[in-house]
C-alpha positions in Angstrom: 0.2 0.0 -0.2 2.4 2.3 1.1 4.9 2.0 -2.8 1.3 2.1 -4.3 0.8 5.7 -2.7 4.1 6.5 -2.8 3.6 5.7 -6.9 0.7 8.5 -6.4 2.7 10.9 -5.5 5.7 10.7 -8.2 3.3 11.2 -10.7 3.3 15.5 -11.1 7.1 14.8 -10.3 7.4 12.7 -13.7 4.9 15.2 -15.2 8.0 18.4 -15.4 10.9 15.8 -14.7 12.0 17.1 -18.2 13.3 20.2 -16.2 16.3 17.9 -16.0 17.8 18.1 -19.7 20.3 15.4 -21.2 21.6 18.1 -23.5 22.8 20.5 -20.5 24.4 17.5 -19.6 26.6 16.8 -22.1 27.4 20.3 -22.7 28.9 20.2 -18.9 30.5 17.2 -19.6 32.1 17.5 -23.1 33.9 20.9 -21.5 35.4 19.5 -18.2 36.5 16.8 -20.0 38.2 17.7 -22.6 41.4 18.0 -23.5 42.0 21.7 -23.7 41.3 20.8 -19.6 44.3 19.3 -19.6 42.8 16.7 -16.9 42.3 19.2 -14.3 45.0 18.0 -11.9 44.5 20.8 -9.1 46.7 23.9 -9.3 47.0 23.8 -13.2 45.6 25.7 -16.0 42.5 23.4 -16.5 42.0 23.4 -13.1 41.7 27.2 -13.4 39.8 26.6 -16.3 37.0 24.0 -14.3 36.7 26.5 -11.4 36.1 29.3 -13.3 33.2 27.5 -15.8 31.9 26.4 -12.8 31.6 29.5 -11.3 30.5 31.2 -14.3 27.6 28.5 -13.7 26.6 29.8 -10.7 25.8 33.3 -11.7 24.6 32.3 -14.7 21.2 30.8 -12.6 21.4 33.0 -9.8 23.7 31.6 -7.0 25.0 33.4 -4.7 28.8 33.5 -3.0 29.3 31.3 0.2 30.9 33.9 1.2 33.0 33.5 -2.3 32.6 31.6 -5.6 36.3 30.3 -4.3 37.2 28.4 -1.4 40.6 28.7 -1.4 43.1 26.0 0.2 46.9 24.6 -0.1 48.1 21.3 -0.5 51.1 20.4 0.2 52.7 18.1 -2.0 56.9 18.7 -2.0 55.3 22.1 -2.6 52.3 24.9 -1.9 50.1 24.1 -4.8 47.1 26.3 -4.6 43.7 25.0 -5.3 39.3 26.1 -4.9 35.8 24.5 -4.5 33.7 26.1 -5.7 30.6 27.1 -3.6 26.7 28.8 -5.0 24.3 29.3 -2.5 20.4 29.0 -2.9 19.1 30.9 0.2 16.2 30.0 1.2 15.7 31.8 4.4 15.3 28.5 6.5 17.7 27.4 9.3 19.0 24.1 7.7 21.3 23.6 4.5 21.5 20.7 2.3 24.6 20.2 0.4 25.0 18.9 -3.3 28.4 17.9 -4.0 30.9 16.8 -6.5 34.6 17.0 -6.8 35.6 18.4 -10.1 40.2 17.6 -10.1 40.9 14.6 -11.7 44.4 13.4 -12.2 46.2 15.8 -15.4 48.0 14.2 -17.7 51.1 11.3 -17.5 53.6 10.9 -20.6 51.7 13.0 -22.3 48.0 11.6 -21.9 45.3 13.6 -20.5 43.2 11.9 -18.3 40.4 13.4 -18.9 37.9 11.7 -16.1 34.4 11.9 -18.0 33.2 10.0 -15.4 35.6 10.7 -12.3 34.4 12.8 -12.4 32.8 15.4 -14.9 29.8 13.1 -14.6 29.2 14.6 -11.5 29.6 17.4 -11.1 27.3 17.8 -14.8 24.6 16.5 -12.8 25.3 19.3 -9.4 25.4 21.5 -12.1 21.9 20.8 -13.3 20.5 20.3 -10.1 21.4 23.8 -9.2 19.8 24.7 -12.3 16.8 23.0 -10.9 16.2 24.5 -7.7 17.3 28.0 -8.8 14.5 28.4 -11.5 11.8 26.6 -10.4 10.5 29.2 -8.7 9.5 26.6 -5.4 10.5 28.0 -1.9 11.8 24.8 -0.9 12.4 23.8 3.3 15.9 24.0 3.1 18.5 26.1 1.6 20.6 24.5 -1.0 24.7 24.8 -1.3 26.5 23.4 -4.4 29.9 22.3 -4.4 32.6 21.3 -6.5 35.6 20.0 -4.7 39.4 20.1 -5.5 41.8 17.8 -4.0 39.7 14.5 -3.8 42.0 12.4 -5.9 44.7 13.6 -3.6 42.6 12.4 -0.5 39.2 14.1 0.1 41.4 18.2 0.9 38.6 20.2 -0.7 35.6 17.9 1.5 38.0 18.3 4.5 38.8 21.7 4.2 34.9 22.6 4.1 33.9 19.9 6.4 35.6 21.2 9.0 34.9 25.5 8.4 31.0 24.3 8.7 28.7 24.3 12.0 27.0 20.4 11.5 24.1 21.1 13.2 22.6 23.4 10.3 23.3 20.6 7.8 20.5 18.6 7.0 21.9 16.4 4.1 25.2 15.8 1.9 24.6 14.3 -1.4 27.5 13.0 -2.9 27.6 12.4 -6.9 31.2 11.1 -7.6 31.3 8.4 -10.8 27.4 8.5 -12.0 28.3 8.4 -15.7 28.2 4.5 -16.7 24.7 3.3 -15.3 24.0 -0.1 -16.4 20.2 -1.8 -15.9 23.1 -4.7 -14.8 25.4 -3.5 -12.5 22.8 -0.4 -11.7 23.1 2.4 -8.9 24.7 2.2 -5.5 22.9 4.2 -3.0 25.6 4.7 -0.1 24.9 6.1 3.4 21.8 5.2 3.8 22.4 4.5 7.2 23.8 7.6 8.6 20.0 8.4 8.6 16.4 6.4 9.7 14.8 8.1 7.3 17.4 7.9 4.3 16.9 3.9 5.3 13.4 4.1 4.3 13.2 6.7 1.9 16.7 5.9 -0.4 15.3 2.4 -1.2 11.5 2.5 -2.0 12.2 5.8 -4.1 14.3 3.8 -6.0 11.8 0.6 -6.5 9.2 3.4 -7.0 11.2 5.2 -9.8 12.5 1.6 -11.3 15.6 2.2 -10.5 18.5 -0.9 -10.8 20.5 -0.6 -7.4 22.3 -1.8 -5.0 22.6 -0.1 -1.1 25.7 0.2 1.0 24.3 1.4 4.6 28.2 2.6 5.7 28.9 6.8 5.8 32.4 6.1 5.0 34.2 5.5 1.3 36.5 7.0 -0.9 34.6 9.8 -2.1 33.9 12.9 -0.5 31.1 12.7 1.9 33.2 10.9 4.3 34.2 14.0 5.5 30.7 15.0 6.1 30.1 11.9 7.9 32.9 12.1 10.6 31.3 15.5 11.2 28.1 13.7 12.5 25.8 14.9 8.8 23.5 12.2 7.7 25.1 11.8 3.6 24.1 10.2 0.5 26.4 9.0 -1.6 25.6 8.1 -5.8 27.7 5.9 -7.8 27.5 3.3 -10.6 30.6 1.6 -10.4 34.2 1.0 -11.1 35.1 -0.3 -14.7 37.6 -0.9 -17.1 38.6 2.8 -17.0 38.8 4.1 -14.0 42.0 6.3 -13.1 42.6 6.1 -17.3 42.9 8.3 -20.4 40.0 6.0 -21.7 37.5 7.2 -19.4 36.0 9.5 -21.8 32.8 11.5 -22.8 31.8 8.9 -25.5 31.2 6.5 -23.0 28.9 8.0 -20.8 24.9 7.0 -20.5 23.4 10.6 -20.2 20.0 9.5 -20.0 21.4 7.3 -16.8 23.1 10.5 -15.1 19.5 12.2 -16.0 17.9 9.2 -14.2 20.1 9.3 -11.5 19.6 13.5 -11.0 16.1 13.4 -11.0 16.3 10.5 -8.3 17.7 13.5 -6.0 15.1 16.4 -6.8 12.1 13.2 -5.7 14.2 12.1 -3.1 14.3 16.3 -1.6 10.8 16.7 -2.6 10.2 13.9 0.1 12.6 15.6 2.7 11.5 18.6 1.8 8.2 17.4 4.3 10.0 16.7 7.0 12.0 17.9 9.7 16.0 17.9 9.8 16.5 14.4 9.7 18.6 12.6 12.5 21.7 11.1 12.4 23.3 7.9 13.0 26.5 6.0 12.7 27.5 3.3 10.6 30.3 0.6 10.2 33.2 2.0 9.0 34.6 -1.0 6.7 37.1 1.5 4.6 39.3 4.1 4.9 39.1 6.7 1.9 42.0 4.4 0.5 44.1 7.2 -0.9 47.1 6.0 1.6 50.4 5.6 0.2 52.2 2.5 0.2 55.7 1.3 -0.9 53.8 -1.3 -2.9 50.2 -1.7 -4.6 48.7 -4.8 -6.1 46.6 -3.4 -8.6 43.5 -4.2 -7.8 40.1 -1.9 -6.8 38.3 -3.3 -4.2 34.7 -4.0 -4.1 33.8 -1.7 -1.7 29.7 -2.5 -1.4 31.6 -6.3 -0.2 30.0 -7.1 3.6 31.9 -10.6 3.4 35.4 -12.0 5.0 37.7 -10.6 3.0 38.4 -8.2 0.0 36.2 -8.5 -2.7 38.0 -7.6 -6.2 36.1 -5.2 -8.6 38.7 -4.5 -10.9 42.4 -6.1 -11.7 45.2 -3.3 -13.4 46.6 -5.1 -16.7 50.3 -5.8 -16.0 50.4 -5.2 -12.0 51.6 -7.8 -9.2 47.8 -9.4 -9.0 47.1 -9.4 -12.6 50.4 -11.1 -13.3 49.7 -13.5 -10.7 46.0 -14.4 -12.3 43.8 -13.0 -10.1 40.9 -12.0 -11.6 37.9 -9.0 -11.0 35.2 -11.1 -8.3 38.3 -12.9 -7.0 37.9 -12.3 -3.1 41.1 -12.5 -0.6 41.0 -14.8 1.8 45.1 -14.3 3.3 47.8 -12.2 2.2 51.3 -12.6 3.3 51.0 -14.6 6.6 47.5 -13.0 7.7 43.3 -13.9 7.3 41.6 -10.9 5.7 38.9 -10.1 7.3 38.2 -7.4 5.4 39.5 -3.7 3.5 40.9 -2.7 6.8 43.1 -5.7 7.3 44.2 -5.9 4.1 45.5 -2.3 4.3 47.7 -3.2 7.3 49.5 -5.8 5.6 49.7 -4.1 2.5 51.2 -1.2 4.4 53.6 -3.4 6.1 55.0 -4.9 2.7 58.3 -3.9 0.5 59.0 -3.7 -3.1 59.9 -6.6 -4.7 58.3 -9.2 -1.9 57.2 -12.5 -2.6 53.6 -13.2 -0.7 51.6 -15.9 -0.9 48.0 -15.2 -1.3 44.6 -17.7 -1.0 41.3 -16.7 -2.6 37.9 -17.5 -3.1 36.9 -18.1 -7.2 33.5 -19.5 -7.1 33.5 -21.2 -4.1 36.9 -22.8 -4.7 39.9 -22.0 -2.6 43.2 -21.1 -4.7 46.7 -20.2 -3.7 48.5 -17.9 -5.6 52.2 -16.5 -5.0 52.4 -12.6 -5.7 56.0 -10.6 -6.4 55.3 -7.1 -5.2 
């Protein structure tokens, strides 16, 4: 019965859902992920061009500075690198604010190749800009203020979001929504809706709205992960993390615009609008602490296996989402979908124990691994 009522409530929304325009999403991504922006690494000319583009979009739709459009901070990487978060504020005169954010930085250039980062994370920035346009032009006064943020320094350790979260008053923030890598929506893999365990309200509405909108999705309750929502969760703010999953182009020069599903980005943007239309009827939502299965994933190690963990996996061990070709894991015959159960002499309980072991290993060292592959236990030796 609840779902039938919810479907009825969705009808007015879908009648005007075209407010999120696919052509505008394409335009934003094509600019941000173009070779001219040279991969948007912090402190570069591409970083500056991207930030100026986002500021111009905020000004065009009438968002206010907070208190400036550019929230400057310095990253120390052998030298001081100045970069900016970009902030646009929609002041509805309310007590509490909702943050909708997406990081705009990426990896820059390496060996003459541009890492354009179309999915990571021009896709999220494009959606954030379209959501900002929607809320600025919908002729409604919502029950929350909105702060739209394009973060820098995410790829170097969530630095921009940490900088901003440290300066905000958590009691004034109702929710932080993080859009990171939302450009590869597929019916078979779907959308990860993360952070729902950070509030009883999100636990209820997050999955229900996904079902009513006929999204293919999976739920992750945790408030932490390798993206900017983590910085706000640690301040006691409820978070929602939307993510369409890792892929073979992750952190490669091949992460380009032509591989994105813009209809999927539009669908996910509409999900945010519908969720907020329901939260708009409620008082400030509660905050809950959740399990913390993973650090930010940005720690520097002497060695790497060349694998990307599946951060939504809740079982024992470390489930592998992707294996980088030519790296130690690939050379040892480890495959995506394998679950690492033992590394060196340590049983892996979760990603935390994996990180602990990895941190003490040395380059050139040979280690034994035990993995589970579709129910079969396999032992292998890896040279790091």
